[in-house]
MMTF fields as JSON, N, C-alpha, C and O atoms, coordinates in Angstrom:
{
  "mmtfVersion": "1.0.0",
  "mmtfProducer": "UNKNOWN",
  "numBonds": 459,
  "numAtoms": 460,
  "numGroups": 115,
  "numChains": 1,
  "numModels": 1,
  "chainsPerModel": [1],
  "groupsPerChain": [115],
  "chainIdList": ["A"],
  "bondAtomList": [4, 2, 8, 6, 12, 10, 16, 14, 20, 18, 24, 22, 28, 26, 32, 30, 36, 34, 40, 38, 44, 42, 48, 46, 52, 50, 56, 54, 60, 58, 64, 62, 68, 66, 72, 70, 76, 74, 80, 78, 84, 82, 88, 86, 92, 90, 96, 94, 100, 98, 104, 102, 108, 106, 112, 110, 116, 114, 120, 118, 124, 122, 128, 126, 132, 130, 136, 134, 140, 138, 144, 142, 148, 146, 152, 150, 156, 154, 160, 158, 164, 162, 168, 166, 172, 170, 176, 174, 180, 178, 184, 182, 188, 186, 192, 190, 196, 194, 200, 198, 204, 202, 208, 206, 212, 210, 216, 214, 220, 218, 224, 222, 228, 226, 232, 230, 236, 234, 240, 238, 244, 242, 248, 246, 252, 250, 256, 254, 260, 258, 264, 262, 268, 266, 272, 270, 276, 274, 280, 278, 284, 282, 288, 286, 292, 290, 296, 294, 300, 298, 304, 302, 308, 306, 312, 310, 316, 314, 320, 318, 324, 322, 328, 326, 332, 330, 336, 334, 340, 338, 344, 342, 348, 346, 352, 350, 356, 354, 360, 358, 364, 362, 368, 366, 372, 370, 376, 374, 380, 378, 384, 382, 388, 386, 392, 390, 396, 394, 400, 398, 404, 402, 408, 406, 412, 410, 416, 414, 420, 418, 424, 422, 428, 426, 432, 430, 436, 434, 440, 438, 444, 442, 448, 446, 452, 450, 456, 454],
  "bondOrderList": [1, 1, 1, 1, 1, 1, 1, 1, 1, 1, 1, 1, 1, 1, 1, 1, 1, 1, 1, 1, 1, 1, 1, 1, 1, 1, 1, 1, 1, 1, 1, 1, 1, 1, 1, 1, 1, 1, 1, 1, 1, 1, 1, 1, 1, 1, 1, 1, 1, 1, 1, 1, 1, 1, 1, 1, 1, 1, 1, 1, 1, 1, 1, 1, 1, 1, 1, 1, 1, 1, 1, 1, 1, 1, 1, 1, 1, 1, 1, 1, 1, 1, 1, 1, 1, 1, 1, 1, 1, 1, 1, 1, 1, 1, 1, 1, 1, 1, 1, 1, 1, 1, 1, 1, 1, 1, 1, 1, 1, 1, 1, 1, 1, 1],
  "groupList": [{"groupName": "UNK", "atomNameList": ["N", "CA", "C", "O"], "elementList": ["N", "C", "C", "O"], "formalChargeList": [0, 0, 0, 0], "bondAtomList": [1, 0, 2, 1, 3, 2], "bondOrderList": [1, 1, 2], "singleLetterCode": "X", "chemCompType": "L-PEPTIDE LINKING"}],
  "groupTypeList": [0, 0, 0, 0, 0, 0, 0, 0, 0, 0, 0, 0, 0, 0, 0, 0, 0, 0, 0, 0, 0, 0, 0, 0, 0, 0, 0, 0, 0, 0, 0, 0, 0, 0, 0, 0, 0, 0, 0, 0, 0, 0, 0, 0, 0, 0, 0, 0, 0, 0, 0, 0, 0, 0, 0, 0, 0, 0, 0, 0, 0, 0, 0, 0, 0, 0, 0, 0, 0, 0, 0, 0, 0, 0, 0, 0, 0, 0, 0, 0, 0, 0, 0, 0, 0, 0, 0, 0, 0, 0, 0, 0, 0, 0, 0, 0, 0, 0, 0, 0, 0, 0, 0, 0, 0, 0, 0, 0, 0, 0, 0, 0, 0, 0, 0],
  "groupIdList": [1, 2, 3, 4, 5, 6, 7, 8, 9, 10, 11, 12, 13, 14, 15, 16, 17, 18, 19, 20, 21, 22, 23, 24, 25, 26, 27, 28, 29, 30, 31, 32, 33, 34, 35, 36, 37, 38, 39, 40, 41, 42, 43, 44, 45, 46, 47, 48, 49, 50, 51, 52, 53, 54, 55, 56, 57, 58, 59, 60, 61, 62, 63, 64, 65, 66, 67, 68, 69, 70, 71, 72, 73, 74, 75, 76, 77, 78, 79, 80, 81, 82, 83, 84, 85, 86, 87, 88, 89, 90, 91, 92, 93, 94, 95, 96, 97, 98, 99, 100, 101, 102, 103, 104, 105, 106, 107, 108, 109, 110, 111, 112, 113, 114, 115],
  "secStructList": [7, 6, 6, 7, 7, 6, 6, 7, 7, 7, 7, 7, 7, 7, 7, 7, 7, 7, 1, 1, 7, 7, 6, 2, 2, 2, 2, 1, 6, 6, 7, 6, 6, 7, 6, 6, 7, 7, 7, 7, 2, 2, 2, 2, 2, 2, 2, 2, 2, 2, 1, 1, 1, 4, 4, 4, 1, 2, 2, 2, 2, 2, 2, 2, 2, 2, 2, 2, 2, 2, 2, 2, 2, 2, 2, 7, 7, 1, 7, 7, 7, 7, 7, 7, 7, 7, 7, 7, 7, 7, 7, 6, 6, 3, 3, 1, 7, 7, 7, 7, 4, 4, 4, 6, 6, 6, 4, 4, 4, 6, 7, 3, 3, 7, 7],
  "xCoordList": [0.802, -0.041, 0.823, 0.506, 1.878, 2.676, 3.373, 3.642, 3.69, 4.311, 3.332, 3.719, 1.925, 0.949, 1.066, 1.112, 1.117, 1.336, 0.033, -1.057, 0.142, -0.866, -1.629, -2.781, -0.989, -1.533, -2.549, -3.204, -2.68, -3.671, -4.925, -5.064, -5.906, -7.328, -8.144, -9.02, -7.812, -8.635, -7.776, -6.804, -8.044, -7.4, -8.441, -9.581, -8.096, -8.862, -7.871, -6.706, -8.415, -7.589, -8.419, -9.649, -7.782, -8.597, -7.816, -6.592, -8.508, -7.935, -8.929, -10.046, -8.554, -9.486, -9.366, -8.315, -10.319, -10.264, -9.573, -9.476, -9.061, -8.516, -9.478, -10.632, -9.193, -10.027, -10.468, -11.361, -9.705, -10.039, -11.003, -10.573, -12.299, -13.204, -13.092, -13.835, -12.155, -11.889, -11.578, -10.582, -12.446, -12.053, -10.898, -10.529, -10.271, -9.242, -7.933, -7.07, -7.882, -6.709, -6.671, -5.637, -7.813, -7.737, -8.095, -7.679, -8.833, -9.201, -8.737, -9.118, -7.896, -7.338, -6.368, -5.786, -6.117, -5.287, -3.921, -3.271, -3.359, -1.959, -1.83, -0.695, -2.93, -2.867, -2.258, -2.588, -1.45, -0.701, -1.713, -1.422, -2.908, -3.902, -4.805, -5.594, -4.788, -5.576, -5.127, -4.579, -5.401, -4.874, -5.622, -5.076, -6.775, -7.488, -7.082, -7.455, -6.239, -5.731, -6.678, -6.394, -7.932, -9.0, -8.785, -8.661, -8.762, -8.565, -9.264, -8.984, -10.233, -10.903, -10.899, -10.772, -11.048, -11.178, -12.344, -12.246, -13.523, -14.567, -14.475, -15.065, -13.643, -13.345, -12.631, -13.048, -11.548, -10.575, -11.484, -11.315, -12.407, -13.177, -13.905, -13.878, -14.579, -15.447, -14.607, -15.161, -13.319, -12.635, -12.237, -12.35, -11.76, -11.481, -12.6, -12.387, -13.745, -14.972, -15.31, -15.833, -14.96, -15.147, -14.218, -14.549, -12.938, -11.799, -11.449, -10.395, -12.471, -12.26, -12.562, -12.969, -12.413, -12.661, -14.203, -14.681, -14.914, -16.475, -16.772, -17.706, -16.036, -16.123, -16.23, -16.785, -15.639, -15.796, -17.141, -17.425, -18.022, -19.42, -20.087, -20.099, -20.582, -21.078, -22.082, -21.986, -23.08, -24.044, -23.582, -23.999, -22.596, -22.137, -21.242, -21.216, -20.498, -19.657, -20.486, -20.078, -21.579, -22.487, -22.948, -22.876, -23.419, -23.847, -22.853, -23.119, -21.62, -20.483, -20.097, -19.766, -20.154, -19.865, -21.087, -20.815, -22.226, -23.342, -23.093, -23.29, -22.664, -22.358, -21.334, -21.465, -20.194, -19.082, -19.584, -19.232, -20.386, -20.791, -21.693, -21.654, -22.546, -23.323, -22.428, -22.628, -21.466, -20.518, -19.866, -19.799, -19.367, -18.657, -19.556, -19.103, -20.826, -21.777, -22.071, -22.261, -22.126, -22.483, -21.294, -21.485, -20.162, -18.883, -18.53, -17.991, -18.822, -18.454, -17.114, -16.895, -16.065, -14.767, -14.169, -13.18, -14.708, -14.511, -15.766, -16.696, -15.831, -16.951, -16.72, -16.112, -17.131, -16.789, -17.494, -18.682, -16.855, -17.386, -17.839, -18.715, -17.207, -17.549, -17.46, -16.97, -18.052, -17.939, -18.057, -18.668, -17.407, -17.479, -17.714, -17.496, -18.159, -18.439, -17.755, -17.445, -17.58, -16.915, -17.903, -18.35, -18.332, -19.203, -18.454, -17.83, -18.562, -18.041, -19.095, -19.991, -18.915, -19.839, -19.286, -18.146, -20.074, -19.68, -20.579, -21.797, -19.888, -20.799, -21.443, -20.772, -22.657, -23.414, -22.948, -23.418, -21.983, -21.321, -20.254, -19.792, -19.747, -18.71, -19.103, -20.072, -18.472, -18.832, -17.824, -16.622, -18.213, -17.208, -16.55, -15.522, -17.066, -16.449, -17.116, -18.33, -16.291, -16.79, -16.012, -14.817, -16.836, -16.229, -15.963, -15.561, -16.122, -15.946, -14.445, -13.641, -14.039, -12.713, -11.979, -10.793, -12.644, -12.019, -11.584, -10.672, -12.178, -11.873, -10.823, -10.457, -10.32, -9.507, -8.246, -7.84, -7.553, -6.341, -6.448, -5.465, -7.593, -7.69, -8.714, -8.999, -9.255, -10.348, -10.121, -10.938, -8.863, -8.737, -8.524, -8.711, -8.151, -8.098, -9.336, -9.361, -10.453, -11.808, -12.659, -13.683, -12.266, -13.182, -13.14, -12.097, -14.375, -14.4, -15.557, -16.313, -15.764, -16.922, -17.715, -17.21, -19.07, -19.964, -20.473, -20.225, -21.106, -21.656, -22.988, -23.582],
  "yCoordList": [-1.317, 0.053, 1.239, 2.192, 1.322, 2.411, 2.868, 4.057, 1.847, 2.135, 2.434, 2.697, 2.38, 2.601, 1.796, 2.331, 0.425, -0.481, -0.581, -0.652, -0.588, -0.529, -1.911, -1.988, -2.894, -4.316, -4.593, -5.635, -3.652, -3.853, -3.286, -2.09, -4.207, -3.825, -3.551, -2.688, -4.288, -4.228, -4.475, -5.22, -3.925, -4.21, -4.334, -3.899, -4.867, -4.899, -4.345, -4.733, -3.45, -2.915, -2.594, -2.572, -2.362, -1.965, -0.854, -0.762, -0.072, 0.953, 1.276, 0.759, 2.118, 2.584, 4.054, 4.575, 4.768, 6.224, 6.714, 6.023, 7.879, 8.66, 9.332, 9.363, 9.897, 10.566, 11.93, 12.576, 12.359, 13.603, 13.277, 12.669, 13.658, 13.176, 14.09, 15.057, 13.73, 14.339, 13.409, 12.695, 13.33, 12.315, 12.697, 11.904, 13.851, 14.293, 13.362, 13.153, 12.911, 12.049, 10.705, 10.04, 10.328, 8.986, 9.149, 8.342, 10.136, 10.36, 11.647, 11.989, 12.348, 13.656, 13.431, 12.347, 14.389, 14.115, 13.901, 13.172, 14.379, 14.121, 13.066, 12.723, 12.433, 11.4, 10.097, 9.628, 9.593, 8.286, 7.141, 6.043, 7.391, 6.288, 6.474, 5.557, 7.41, 7.54, 6.611, 7.031, 5.319, 4.313, 4.411, 4.09, 4.839, 4.994, 6.118, 6.193, 7.006, 8.296, 9.187, 9.913, 9.038, 9.876, 11.416, 11.655, 12.255, 13.711, 14.572, 14.503, 15.443, 16.424, 17.706, 17.773, 18.795, 20.099, 20.131, 20.674, 19.499, 19.464, 18.726, 19.084, 17.622, 16.805, 17.671, 17.76, 18.321, 19.16, 20.307, 20.615, 20.864, 21.989, 21.553, 22.134, 20.381, 19.834, 19.37, 19.423, 18.916, 18.671, 19.998, 20.131, 20.954, 22.393, 22.948, 23.642, 22.725, 23.216, 22.49, 23.06, 21.221, 20.419, 20.854, 21.003, 21.073, 21.431, 22.85, 23.206, 23.753, 25.102, 25.616, 24.782, 26.924, 27.353, 27.311, 27.066, 27.544, 27.306, 25.811, 25.584, 24.964, 23.517, 23.332, 22.359, 24.368, 24.218, 24.33, 23.898, 24.92, 24.934, 23.49, 22.998, 22.878, 21.432, 21.251, 20.367, 22.229, 22.104, 22.222, 21.522, 23.226, 23.44, 22.316, 21.987, 21.713, 20.571, 19.323, 18.537, 19.194, 18.045, 18.265, 17.364, 19.517, 19.882, 19.592, 19.012, 20.051, 19.906, 18.428, 18.057, 17.601, 16.185, 15.596, 14.775, 15.913, 15.396, 15.639, 14.743, 16.841, 17.245, 16.465, 16.048, 16.181, 15.417, 13.944, 13.278, 13.428, 12.055, 11.772, 10.697, 12.865, 12.801, 12.727, 11.919, 13.612, 13.609, 12.257, 11.718, 11.715, 10.358, 9.308, 8.489, 9.23, 8.322, 8.572, 7.562, 9.709, 9.985, 9.531, 8.893, 9.86, 9.458, 8.06, 7.497, 7.39, 5.972, 5.506, 4.441, 6.494, 6.204, 5.199, 4.535, 5.093, 3.942, 3.253, 3.911, 1.851, 1.152, 0.24, -0.816, 0.553, -0.303, -1.535, -1.533, -2.654, -3.891, -4.494, -5.359, -4.007, -4.458, -3.136, -2.057, -3.48, -2.431, -3.026, -4.084, -2.305, -3.09, -2.025, -0.832, -2.5, -1.611, -2.173, -3.359, -1.366, -1.813, -1.483, -0.337, -2.447, -2.213, -2.464, -3.502, -1.53, -1.687, -1.731, -0.895, -2.762, -2.913, -2.183, -2.385, -1.412, -0.608, -0.812, -0.632, -1.197, -1.392, -0.16, 0.871, -0.117, 0.994, 1.732, 2.838, 1.131, 1.719, 2.541, 3.285, 2.484, 3.286, 4.672, 4.884, 5.558, 6.948, 7.881, 7.643, 8.83, 9.668, 9.037, 9.535, 7.948, 7.324, 7.818, 8.017, 8.016, 8.752, 8.136, 7.842, 7.977, 7.504, 8.686, 8.467, 9.902, 11.031, 11.209, 11.316, 11.245, 11.375, 12.497, 12.348, 13.614, 14.792, 14.375, 14.986, 13.36, 12.866, 11.778, 11.391, 11.262, 10.053, 10.156, 9.215, 11.456, 11.57, 11.869, 11.765, 12.219, 12.592, 11.775, 12.115, 10.737, 9.96, 9.279, 9.298, 8.592, 7.74, 8.371, 7.694, 9.608, 10.246, 10.793, 11.384, 10.698, 11.069, 9.882, 10.039, 8.639, 7.483, 6.883, 6.743, 6.558, 5.863, 4.999, 4.903, 4.3, 3.546, 4.175, 4.717, 4.11, 4.605, 3.297, 2.151, 3.569, 2.496, 2.112, 1.253],
  "zCoordList": [0.021, 0.007, 0.062, -0.649, 0.81, 0.898, -0.361, -0.534, -1.315, -2.55, -3.679, -4.818, -3.287, -4.182, -5.423, -6.53, -5.233, -6.211, -7.057, -6.489, -8.423, -9.273, -9.313, -9.74, -8.888, -8.932, -7.823, -7.823, -6.871, -5.714, -6.116, -6.371, -6.178, -6.554, -5.255, -5.191, -4.323, -3.106, -1.905, -2.029, -0.768, 0.423, 1.617, 1.455, 2.701, 3.895, 4.982, 5.073, 5.753, 6.894, 8.102, 8.045, 9.126, 10.339, 11.172, 11.072, 11.94, 12.753, 13.806, 13.792, 14.717, 15.638, 15.732, 15.357, 16.187, 16.306, 17.418, 18.432, 17.337, 18.467, 19.246, 18.818, 20.356, 21.163, 20.698, 21.245, 19.544, 18.86, 17.71, 16.73, 17.786, 16.767, 15.495, 15.321, 14.665, 13.366, 12.41, 12.528, 11.319, 10.282, 9.446, 8.58, 9.612, 8.899, 9.234, 8.381, 10.345, 10.766, 10.066, 10.006, 9.544, 8.806, 7.382, 6.55, 7.059, 5.528, 4.879, 3.759, 5.628, 5.164, 4.113, 4.067, 3.215, 2.014, 2.389, 1.641, 3.38, 3.885, 4.803, 5.136, 5.315, 6.433, 5.9, 4.811, 6.629, 6.323, 6.359, 5.884, 6.924, 7.129, 5.857, 5.626, 5.116, 3.866, 2.721, 1.702, 2.967, 2.018, 0.574, -0.481, 0.672, -0.581, -1.568, -2.739, -0.9, -1.432, -2.148, -3.101, -1.533, -2.062, -1.503, -0.302, -2.358, -2.046, -3.03, -4.227, -2.533, -3.229, -2.511, -1.289, -3.339, -2.667, -1.698, -0.597, -2.158, -1.254, 0.094, 1.113, -0.02, 1.044, 2.043, 3.198, 1.616, 2.328, 3.054, 4.234, 2.259, 2.748, 4.046, 5.131, 3.709, 4.829, 6.047, 7.145, 5.975, 7.059, 7.821, 9.04, 6.963, 7.536, 8.247, 9.24, 7.857, 8.525, 9.894, 10.851, 9.858, 11.091, 12.119, 13.295, 11.619, 12.611, 12.804, 13.33, 12.312, 12.448, 13.843, 14.652, 14.252, 15.399, 15.614, 16.722, 14.582, 14.749, 15.273, 16.042, 14.869, 15.355, 16.846, 17.356, 17.554, 19.055, 19.577, 20.694, 18.777, 19.09, 18.901, 17.773, 19.87, 19.778, 18.591, 17.741, 18.648, 17.385, 16.074, 15.15, 15.952, 14.621, 14.168, 12.983, 15.096, 14.845, 14.429, 13.574, 15.028, 14.634, 13.133, 12.297, 12.862, 11.516, 10.474, 9.421, 10.842, 9.925, 9.643, 8.517, 10.722, 10.572, 9.727, 8.851, 9.908, 9.088, 7.604, 6.784, 7.262, 5.915, 5.35, 4.2, 6.104, 5.586, 5.461, 4.488, 6.409, 6.343, 5.092, 4.494, 4.724, 3.6, 2.321, 1.414, 2.337, 1.275, 1.06, -0.045, 2.241, 2.134, 1.645, 0.845, 2.046, 1.662, 0.136, -0.54, -0.442, -1.75, -2.649, -3.684, -2.243, -3.002, -2.908, -3.861, -1.709, -1.449, -1.795, -2.372, -1.352, -1.578, -0.563, -0.873, 0.537, 1.392, 1.834, 2.3, 1.695, 2.051, 3.239, 3.062, 4.344, 5.497, 5.436, 5.113, 5.729, 5.627, 6.982, 7.017, 8.14, 9.513, 10.417, 10.084, 11.64, 12.694, 13.917, 14.068, 14.992, 16.232, 17.333, 17.125, 18.491, 19.482, 20.808, 20.922, 21.646, 23.074, 24.062, 24.095, 24.951, 26.0, 27.414, 27.631, 28.249, 29.525, 30.632, 30.741, 31.431, 32.547, 33.804, 34.221, 34.32, 35.402, 36.645, 36.625, 37.704, 39.041, 39.439, 39.396, 39.824, 40.236, 41.413, 41.681, 42.178, 43.29, 43.0, 43.865, 41.726, 41.35, 41.055, 40.326, 41.531, 41.355, 40.669, 40.79, 40.024, 39.191, 38.084, 37.623, 37.598, 36.502, 35.235, 35.19, 34.19, 33.031, 31.73, 31.769, 30.576, 29.382, 28.545, 27.402, 28.928, 28.093, 27.751, 28.677, 26.474, 26.112, 26.85, 27.145, 27.157, 27.873, 29.198, 29.755, 29.763, 31.262, 31.24, 32.35, 30.27, 30.084, 30.887, 31.568, 30.79, 31.511, 33.034, 33.769, 33.451, 34.907, 35.709, 36.857, 35.142, 35.729, 36.973, 37.893, 37.016, 38.125, 39.569, 40.58, 39.613, 40.88, 41.28, 42.359, 40.557, 40.822, 41.154, 41.818, 40.702, 40.851, 42.328, 42.967, 42.771, 44.044, 44.109, 43.142, 45.29, 45.626, 46.64, 47.623, 46.401, 47.425, 48.24, 47.865, 49.232, 50.163, 49.802, 50.454]
}
């Protein structure tokens, strides 16, 4: 894949997302993970919109993501074959536990058990 071999017609790969919800890290024009090498001005514009300062507004970012998702669906430049989820069972006595990515680095000094 790295050498862009013309004899490769199809490939299967897997990856997981980072805590930063930006598709540019995987599908961006300069991303090493962009194995399909799909790149268009429209795709770049949509990524720039998602990751702009306006993107700090939660509602704005959701709308920007939806625009990009529709574009990705229309272009079908990547067709996922499988998807998986991670389920975590948490005891109801555990307090201050969070799955929010923003809490990932500071969670364990907040977590405790209630009686």
